[in-house]
Steps between C-alpha positions, in 0.01 A plus 500: 500500500638842408400861541582803285465758777819653632526400866535765767829535686527217755549591862860502620662635182730798523366821343820536299751237387869557435656292224824341628650511149436852365377659829187638333208557738141427397163391645425125494228555237776576248667160535536288188445125491730247332338267247516126571411346162807381307384674180484844661866591460656829404510807725597839355709583808672165565529336159346223287580212736322646804130445581272789417408753766140620483224700666231243590135527409387156622545351845429173676258499792796519742642812334769350275543650153443292187723543194382522138491118475289466814781374723501600866800723584689535828804721431503880507725758333596866532309727257819695428778243450278187463727299732340257743390625843444254787168519681668583830572850368126556461442444871827572683690827502840463328825549689777586252859413599804558278836324525796645314877492508817457297562199274605188697410662833288200599149637432353180357652281773368733766154508341485120478615460861255765620190347339608144589530598867188719506288204393600333828558788744178694441252212555691331783600806704269784400177323394502660155486324166751566223402328175542544125237732354595391149706179464571582134656839579688346794631201307854636465524582869363159596773344284758710684370374834502138390846527347663643812302347784336183366719385213535138395877512566447642847798315656750585226715811496364732230659832390266785587534635147331183370195515726339826385562660167560871476198732471490627143359822356282299261346154495278311743472784751364753248184533289489692171183692414413681176349849510462566129850551363651513848619179669525521879679248723364470855674321790308196618417516872496220754158498669400359839195526722540559870220509754444413868389146576210425732746456791637854449423749777345732242321241290185711532683776311636274225329689217687819592839340566518251211717598203615387158880526514656616171877443490728624222855382430688703239829414334779726625559618144150654500636782716757617252424851367252492211376146566157612623295645214146512363563175313664335800356638828682232695544690827191720524341269753740652753286814523209275606701304758422543868844363595818504291762228549850591379718187485862589572779241478790599729726235344494690167657806664879500472542674836297232676666218306833607649351501851362149450840377383668652805247341734503153345857493363368358170437658165140600438338293223303775326395521137540875481571819688270786410341816632136456593395846610435611135218242492350655814541855366335409169210326677449801728502738203232296323280476809520876550399550138215246497367595847536876448741552792716811523876454505519622861194300611543174690266214424279396790492136392757265657820396326655172615864441404550123487863401554543161335751215546528569873670162547806646321544820704308464830824530704534860379176601672666500842242276668361148471199458269174539689241222517172521311322823602177362639406383845206396710324781687173551683220637287425866587124440518526171690794446742413130521557453126855445367572590137800524268601859427748646256785671687550825308743648758732199453505572126583865570792396724641290216430788262701742713798262496474455123470876445812566708686238296389658170593849617858382547522285188283668233330811644363605161232227528379636835506857372299419186244291689442748780480798266214322325281351776390608845519138614801286404571160655808285434441123526774236448379170349636181355271329253657153523647494851840439650610180323634649178814322376727528197434244227831329416412457133384852416660700782163671555296534821272197536253348742307183565132597467420273796722724715353830382382696803409862424581757766259792546367458145145578615598794720501777234148403394369468856659828603355679196160346575512618861564855377238515224220273624486497883286227647557219254818391678512546880799726555706607801534873442733590787712319754438563868 
């Protein structure tokens, strides 16, 4: 049974939707549907091999659109770029997060370790789900996770360079859309849904706290001058981001390499030595331009500087690495209830140590970051843990996936969440 009447907007839909691909905003009534019948191929935006996008005129009794061949359709698309939009973005507010850094700084390893750990930490400790909103869009990231943390050769020593391939400026992580004679390449986001479970202290407020997490991982080369253009707006999501994550690799800095060698009395095995602050300066310049910020104006949104490969340089911090920053506390509204809370002050202690280290070793990073944002936090992490060895065959850093044990990989995300969305994660704000 079908109906030709256009259904009214269902309850629970957002009044305006933000496309995670082109960042266009529009009411849900403007959404396109994606044809299901195999003969309905050819979209003027996406090419002849893609299913047609269409404005429906016929619906099933449960509100699903029917394509021109009478097939029931389930997938939705943006009216501007025609790329697929998961249903979670119709109901849950998006939370945009951007990760950027120099080539080979460890962005993809950090991202894989972060999402792998969040899938466990959030449900077990904080009663919040963290699941794929779109398994197709997240396929590459899921492969990263499996390669590093659940590989078939988990007990064999594998060079890190062989586990995750470098993020490219084109390919699987980008979608090309045609606007007449203009071809535009958009970065493909990783999408997750996050909402309180029924055991959460604020389960009654789940509709307000739940979010669709939109993560972006750009190739370091995307931040070279001139790389962001109308035809390739690869970094414009940064103006939408509520938290910016700048991935900084201390082992690529020549000044820090020499300190590591002095501490360990061995030569640092590093692929390159390069300056990374130009990447940060270029990113800041673009954000100011896209967000309309004055040159003297500091952004109110947090900037988290993620210091990767902590297993290589932790001795330079001047203190032992801290344990995971969460602990059991009594619930404020019920002293008899014990809950897990994120320890933000512990993160800030570690941040102060890392900032002091950077001020001595490469102060230009601290200066650039703190001239940009009112809130800068420095968080050391290691994506694969402390058991990195040197592969005898290749001479490259290697690890057994079964021994991978990320350190603080979830902390940048949890800290950013505590700053931008209070209440979803119980947080210790101050120490007594």
